[in-house]
Phi, psi and omega in degrees: 000133178285137180277133179286125179265119180259122181262136175249124181229122179250125182252117186245130180260111179264135185278352179227147180251131179297144173298328174198164175238097184235122183305326182268358185221059178274074188276309184276150181299333181299328176274323188293328182293340182253323194306319182300339175288341185246309186232067179300155180266178176293331171228167179223180177269122180282173183291344175260011178085003183263163172300138182223166184293147175216255173288339174259130181275327179220155174207144183200149175276123172283321172204185187292352181235012183222117179247129178254136175230146176242124185272136179296142178271157174089359179267146177228155172282166177299337178286345184102345180290144179289141173276111179227183183298325181294316181293326176291317179300322179301319179295315182292318179298321178300318180297329181279318195261340184259110181302133179078005183286334176227146182295325184255047188299331180300332181283350175259352189287347175286346183284124178270318178203154178228116191233133172278112180288317174209197185298329186247338186259135182232137178238128176248118180252139187250151173288327181213158179300134176213085187297332181289000188305313177303322177295323177297317180292332179276349192265067175072031176251092185276154180262137175225167174278097184292347175292344178266006179113167182276162170286163009273350183291327178272118177235032179280082180264188183250023180281176180285350178234150172243155180274122177267329182201142175231137178211180177293337182275335182159190182239144172250125183245146177238132180291137174267355184256315181244117182296148177064027175248123185233151175231127171260114180259099190259142178268111179240074191277347180250156177299321181297319180295319180294315181296321180297317180295317181293316181296321184275352180071026182257022175211148184254326184227150177232125179256126175123172187271325192297321184265357185298316180301319180293322178297320180296326177299335181259020174085009179284152174266153180234130176248132180248134174245132178298110182272144180256007176273130186274155168247139181216162174258122181257143176251133180279107182275007177278340185212158180286141011267004179300333178290346183270119177298323179298318178297313183300317182287324176296316179296317180297320181294335182283339187269126178260116185297319179298323179293321180295317178295319182292311185274329183274334186223022178054033179078003181269091180157179181236132173293154180195152185244011183221167184291337182244138184286151173304140180091350177269167187296332187241026179296125180227141172247153182290341181088349180262173178269238178286169179285133180294163185290324180076015180089177181279143175272112183290137176048057181300335180288345180266009177299138178283168170298138185250146176256120174255111186261147179216144180272118179072198183247359182297326183253014180299314178302320178294318180297319180293323177293321178295315181300316180298318181296317180290321178300315182293320185283323186251358181055049180229146179279129179239116180262123179273127181239123178260126179245122185294146169283144006268009179296332183300311185231132006269348192303301186288309183297312181288341179289337172068034179270004182260169174262317178229152179213141172260123184225149176223156175213161177292159178303142181253124189279026171191138180300336178301326183289344173265301188283323179285325181275319191259339185235339173294147186299334180264004189300135184291337179249021182281072185289339182271355180063043179275145179210128176211122185297322181294319177295317177304317181295321179294320178296315179298318180296320180294328178299329190270353185247128177266003175281112184303321182293318179294321179299318180293330175297316179296317181288331173296322175296316179297320180294321178296321178294314180300315182297323180290318181282337175053051171290336174221155177241114178283137188249324180161192186230093181296146173294157172263127185252141174226122181252139182232138177289159183305135178089357181255130177276124184278140175286178182274137170250121183277161175303336178284358183086351181295136174261120180270106182286000000 
């Protein structure tokens, strides 16, 4: 008797499309929410926002220049090759030695050598102390079998799924654990695309906030996970009036965080004034009360029309609420401009042609990835062109200390400086929403934004 083969196919509608899918460069959240299922890293982002075990079961500093990792046994890449210390070392060495191989290459440059001691033990030796390294390794740096070629074309990772096909429309994944189980990860970046899929019954799950109300109208259920990724308002310090501290503080004072969560996210989320949410490993407060006045804003009636830019449509309601608040308080016209993903990041946002911008990012598993990347004068993601010598000094000091408590003291100093200068205004932490059509069991969405298929 022939055995009946039952195929399971899950069709997921993602509201954002990655600018690229590169195992070593999972920078944007659109790639990160999926990537650990395909190309997990040696470490990952834990539920408290800290580095956590993944392909490596343990990691520890022997001293300020020596990091030890132990690789889990029994894992294989999609190619069939065993995941061992040598294969992991190959990935790290590539990031150090191949120019342009990773977007954040400066964060790997402290590495002097990466050596497989035996099949399971790996030693990373540094030229100088660089305490954020575990966070860098956990921050979207996936492992692949480099013997099959470099990324982005090679996506032979050690996840529970392998990629069967990639196109402009989406990815088709095949489970490596359960035979005949497939996932279609479809890019539905427009409202029309989402509605068409929901109406026609050609999608089972919807990830994101923008399409959730329409899905509920059609009887879908919605599950919310408390997300630890922040949303903030950025001021362009390259041009006036963003260069004016008085303007930044007046605008910041006009925005009500509770109102933004209520109007921008239907109340699904938590207001917050810092990059890390309360209860997470790196939650820091500036220590101050309200934002200082920053002096008088000269000639407020001469303010130009301002462009408030936002990526895609997920944060459009929040952007419109912010624009209204600033318009009323400063008597200035604020035009909201939506730029579709993936054109939004890095090109438009990092290009700095806007006056104000609403931006969000996935949780970062080390404060260096916030303060060193976004606020240090040399930061690779410093889109607002902010510079403060005292903050730079605190970031440098934190890099050199492997004492977690001392590092947090330095970052608390950096946070107080940032909050006072107000190059960005943190607004809160929107929930992550996943909507499922009737009869479909929804997968887990982690606080890190990762969807566990």
